N, C-alpha and C positions, 0 to 999 in steps of 0.2 A: 551627289546631292539630289534629293527628290525635286521633281518639277512642280510647278504650281498646280498642274492638272492632277498629279499624283497626290499632292497634299490635300486637294479638294476631295479626291476619292476616298482618302483615309478618313477625313472628317465626316464624310457621308456615311461610311461604314461604321464609324464610332457612334453615330447617332442611332443607327439601327440596332446596335447591341446595348440595350439599356438594362439588361439583367432581368431577373424575375419580376413580373408585374403583379401577380396575385399575392395575397397576404400569406398563404401557405408557402409559396415560393420564396418570398422574402424571409420568412422564418427559417426555411431550410438553408438559405445562403448567408444568414446573419452569423456573425462570429462574436464570441465573448472571450474575455481574458481571465485567467485564474492566476493570482499572484500567491506564490508560496510565502507563508508568513515567516519561515525561517530563513530562506535564501534570498527572498525578494525577487526571484526570477519570475517572468511572465510566461505562461503557457496559453496559447490561443487555440480554442476549441470551437466547434459549432455550438450554437446556443443551447441546443437540447442536450449536449454532452457535458456541459459545465457542472450541473448539479450531480449527475451520475459520477463524474470523475471525483468531485469533492467527497461525496458519500463513500465511494470505493476506497480512495486513499486514506481518508480519515479513519475508517474502520480498521484498515490494515495497520496503520501507524499506532493506533490506540491498542491493538492487540499485543504489541511488543512492550507496552508500558515503558516508553523511553524515559531515562533518568535525566539526561541532559541534552544539550543542543547536538552533540556529536551523534548520539544514539538516535535522536529524532531525524537527523539528516540521512542517516543510513536506512532508517525505517521508511522515510519518504521515498528514497531512491528505489528501495525494493518495491514499494507500492506502485511507483511509476513504471517500473519494468513489467510488473504483472499486468498493468493496464495495457501496455503496448503488446504484450503477449496475447491478451484477449482480443485486442484490435486485429492483430495479424490473423488469428483464427477466424474472426468475422470477415476479413477481406477474402479469405479462401472460400468461405461459404457464399459470399456475394459473387465471386467470380463464377462459381457453378450456377448460381441463380441467374446471372447475366447471360450465361450460355443458354439457359432455358428460355429467357425472355427473347433472345435472338433466334429462337427456334432452330437451334443448330442441328437437331436431328430431324427436321421437317422433311428432308428429302428421303428419309427412310420409310415414310408412309406407315408409321407405327400407330395403330389405333388405340392400343391399351395405354392409358395415361401413365401408369407406373413404369411400364417398359419404355415408353417414350422419354420419361424423365431420366431413367437410368442410362439410356443411350445418349441423351443430351449431356449428361454428366461425363460420361466416358469420352465423348467427342471433344468436349470442352477441355478436359485434361490433356488429351492427346494433341490438340491443336495448340494449347498454351502451356505445354509441359515445361518449357524454359522459364516461364513466368512463375509457375508453381514451384519450381526448383529454387528460384531466387527468393521467393516468399518463405520457403521452408528453411533456407540457410539464414535468412534474416531472423526468423522466429527462434532458431536454435541458438543464434548469437545472444538474443535477449534472454533465453533460458539460462545460458552459461553465465551471463553477466549478473542476472538475478541471483543465481546460486552463490557467486563470489561475494556479493553484497550481503546476502543472508549469513554466510559463514563469518564474514567480518563482524557483523552485528552481534551474532551469537557469542563469538569469542570475546568481544568487547564487554558484553553484558556478564559473561561468566567471570571474567577477571574482576569487573567491578563488584559483583556479588560476593566474590571471595574476599576482596578487600573490606567490604562492609561487614562481613561475617567476623573477620578478625578484629575490626574496629569495635564491633558490638561486644565481643568478648571482653575487651579491655575496658570499654565504657561501663559495662555492667559491674565489673569488679570495683571500679572507682566510685560508681554510684552507690554500691553497697557499703563501701567504706564511709561515704558521706552520710548514709542513712544511720549507720551505727553511731556516728558522732553527732547525729541530729544537725548536720550542716547543710547549707544550701548548695545544690549542685547545678552549675551552669556548664553544659557540655561545650558550648561555643567558646567560653573563656579559656579552655585548655586545649583548643584546636580540634574538637570533634565536629564533623559535619552532620552527624546523625542528630535528629531533633530529640528533645527530652522525652516526649511521650512514647517514642519507640523504644528508648532505653528503659523506661519505666515498665513498659509492657513486657519486654524481654526479661527483665529482673523478676517480675511477678511470675512469669512462666517457669523460670528457673526455681523460684522459691516454692512453687506448688509441687515441683518434682523432687524437692530435697528430702532426704530420708528423715530428717528431724521433723519436718512439717507433716509428713505422712504418719510418722509414729505418734505425733501429737493428735492428729485427727482420729487415728485408731483408738487411742486412749480415751478421747472424748466420747466416741461412739459406744465404747464398752461401759463407761460410767453411766451414760444415758440409758443403755439397755438394762443395767442392773437396777 
């Protein structure tokens, strides 16, 4: 158990460590939280990284055009892995920059700045090779995990698109039958998840390609030309 003298010393040291005092230092050390709307999980990032992370992940998720929560979850996971891969690359760059800041090649007495920086980079890598190796393995694991998530997402979307294609074929046929009978067609009433405007658009595209329609358009154009 610590003595009263040791406790007093600890309290004194704690008073000395008050963290950054300047406004710039406070901004650098401040943290913010990002809550994923889908999972509800909280990610804590430095304040200046929050907006960058949101813009980065939102753009990647949107590029996949997720159809449901499962696809959005996979897209978000892929975006998060890509963010971490980029962060690992940044850490590697910063490790080399730190070596230059520590003037690791200073004892070589190199006057040419580019040669000096190159030597600093080489010495940094040689002296911290184990750390670079660990960072490389960490980055490779992220790349492999991202590839697995991407494959799962692409497979899921391909299966969903095939199901939608088959459902659309059936829905268009039923819609056409309703049109011929001048009856109201409600796709949800008979179990279709596809919205009516998409079914109507698909029907119109098929109708425009039908031989009878093309023949009629050709006949009209000939009559007009005559």
